[in-house]
C-alpha positions as CSV (number, residue, x, y, z in Angstrom):
1,M,-2.7,-34.3,0.9
2,I,0.5,-33.9,-0.7
3,L,1.3,-30.5,-0.4
4,R,0.7,-30.1,2.8
5,C,3.3,-32.4,4.2
6,L,5.3,-30.9,2.1
7,F,4.8,-27.7,3.7
8,I,4.4,-29.1,7.1
9,V,8.4,-30.4,6.5
10,L,9.4,-27.2,4.6
11,A,7.9,-24.9,7.8
12,S,9.6,-26.8,9.7
13,F,13.0,-25.6,8.3
14,N,11.7,-22.1,8.4
15,F,10.9,-22.7,12.3
16,T,14.5,-24.2,13.2
17,A,16.7,-21.8,10.4
18,C,14.8,-18.4,11.3
19,S,13.7,-18.9,14.8
20,S,14.0,-15.2,15.4
21,E,10.9,-14.5,12.3
22,V,8.9,-16.6,13.5
23,G,7.0,-16.9,16.5
24,V,3.9,-19.4,17.7
25,G,0.4,-17.2,19.4
26,A,-2.1,-18.3,19.3
27,D,-3.4,-15.0,17.7
28,A,-1.3,-16.5,14.6
29,P,-2.8,-16.4,11.0
30,T,-3.3,-20.4,10.9
31,K,-3.9,-22.8,7.6
32,Y,-5.5,-25.8,7.7
33,G,-5.2,-26.2,11.9
34,T,-2.3,-25.2,12.6
35,N,-0.6,-21.9,14.2
36,Y,2.4,-20.5,12.2
37,R,3.3,-16.5,12.9
38,V,4.8,-15.0,9.7
39,A,6.8,-12.1,10.8
40,G,4.8,-9.2,9.1
41,A,2.0,-8.5,6.5
42,E,4.8,-9.0,3.5
43,E,4.9,-12.3,4.7
44,I,1.9,-13.5,5.1
45,T,1.4,-12.0,1.6
46,Q,4.0,-13.8,0.0
47,E,2.8,-17.2,1.7
48,A,-0.4,-16.7,0.2
49,G,1.1,-16.2,-3.5
50,R,3.0,-19.0,-3.0
51,L,0.8,-21.7,-2.0
52,G,-1.9,-20.3,-3.9
53,T,-4.4,-20.9,-0.9
54,Y,-6.0,-17.9,1.7
55,V,-4.4,-17.4,4.5
56,D,-6.9,-17.2,8.0
57,L,-6.2,-14.5,10.3
58,S,-7.3,-13.3,14.2
59,P,-9.6,-10.6,14.2
60,S,-7.0,-7.9,14.8
61,E,-4.8,-9.2,11.7
62,F,-8.1,-9.3,9.5
63,A,-8.6,-5.5,11.0
64,V,-5.2,-4.8,10.3
65,K,-5.3,-5.9,6.7
66,M,-8.8,-4.0,5.8
67,N,-6.6,-0.8,5.8
68,D,-4.9,-2.2,3.1
69,H,-4.7,-0.5,-0.2
70,N,-7.2,-2.2,-3.1
71,V,-9.3,-4.3,-0.6
72,V,-13.1,-5.5,-0.6
73,L,-14.3,-7.3,2.2
74,I,-16.8,-10.4,1.2
75,D,-20.1,-11.1,3.8
76,V,-21.0,-15.1,3.2
77,R,-24.0,-14.9,5.2
78,T,-27.5,-14.8,4.6
79,P,-29.4,-12.3,4.7
80,G,-31.3,-14.0,8.1
81,E,-27.9,-13.9,9.5
82,V,-26.2,-10.0,8.0
83,A,-29.3,-8.7,9.3
84,Q,-27.9,-9.2,12.7
85,G,-24.7,-7.2,12.5
86,K,-22.0,-7.1,10.0
87,I,-18.5,-5.8,9.3
88,E,-19.5,-1.8,8.5
89,G,-18.6,-1.4,4.8
90,A,-19.1,-5.5,3.6
91,L,-20.2,-6.5,0.0
92,E,-23.3,-9.0,1.0
93,L,-22.3,-12.4,-1.3
94,D,-25.0,-15.2,-0.2
95,Y,-23.1,-18.6,-0.2
96,R,-26.5,-20.5,-0.4
97,A,-27.9,-18.4,-3.6
98,A,-27.8,-20.3,-6.8
99,N,-25.5,-18.2,-8.4
100,I,-22.7,-17.4,-5.9
101,E,-20.0,-18.8,-8.6
102,A,-21.0,-16.7,-11.6
103,V,-20.9,-14.2,-9.0
104,I,-17.6,-15.1,-7.9
105,A,-15.7,-15.2,-11.2
106,Q,-16.6,-12.2,-12.0
107,L,-14.7,-10.3,-9.0
108,D,-11.3,-9.0,-10.0
109,P,-8.4,-11.9,-8.9
110,D,-6.3,-7.4,-8.8
111,K,-8.6,-7.2,-5.6
112,T,-6.9,-8.4,-2.5
113,Y,-10.4,-10.4,-1.1
114,L,-10.9,-10.8,2.9
115,V,-14.2,-13.1,3.6
116,Y,-16.0,-14.1,6.5
117,C,-19.4,-15.7,7.3
118,A,-21.1,-16.7,11.2
119,V,-18.2,-19.0,12.1
120,G,-15.5,-20.0,8.9
121,G,-16.5,-22.7,7.5
122,R,-18.2,-21.4,4.0
123,S,-16.0,-18.1,4.0
124,A,-13.1,-20.8,3.4
125,K,-15.3,-22.4,0.6
126,V,-15.3,-19.1,-0.9
127,A,-12.3,-18.1,0.0
128,D,-11.1,-21.3,-2.4
129,L,-13.9,-20.3,-5.2
130,L,-12.3,-17.0,-5.0
131,I,-8.4,-18.7,-5.8
132,A,-9.4,-21.4,-8.3
133,N,-11.2,-18.5,-10.0
134,G,-7.3,-16.2,-10.2
135,A,-7.4,-14.5,-7.1
136,A,-3.6,-14.0,-5.5
137,E,-4.9,-12.4,-2.0
138,V,-7.0,-13.8,-0.3
139,Y,-7.4,-14.4,3.5
140,N,-9.7,-15.6,5.8
141,L,-11.5,-14.0,9.5
142,A,-10.2,-17.1,11.8
143,G,-13.5,-17.7,13.3
144,G,-15.6,-16.0,11.2
145,Y,-18.1,-12.3,12.7
146,G,-18.8,-14.7,16.0
147,A,-15.0,-13.6,16.9
148,W,-15.3,-10.2,15.5
149,P,-15.6,-7.7,18.1
150,K,-19.2,-6.3,18.5
């Protein structure tokens, strides 16, 4: 909670001091439900690393990030949900599997992880697990697969 308050205070200074670099919009990356927009991909990456947390990306930003180097796309939905469709190339890791934490602990922390589920809740939890296991760059699809254009 203290970190969140500190971030909000620092972010407000950033909006005032750098208003030409920052804009707010519906398509902005979000963290803790607060819309804020960082100028570009490099700043989003720096923000995620600085906070030691993941960043929510809109479907369009998520699609762009998928083209980056060293990216692992992870679908954490159940096999039944995945059978209804998935984002091509996604690694399937069922969030409800008994060994999910052990599997995540074995993933390479030097990779960039893009995570999604049905609506964003389970993938946010997996994103937190990835961060806790040393991953520096983790992004969550805001709205999950339900928000993904089919």
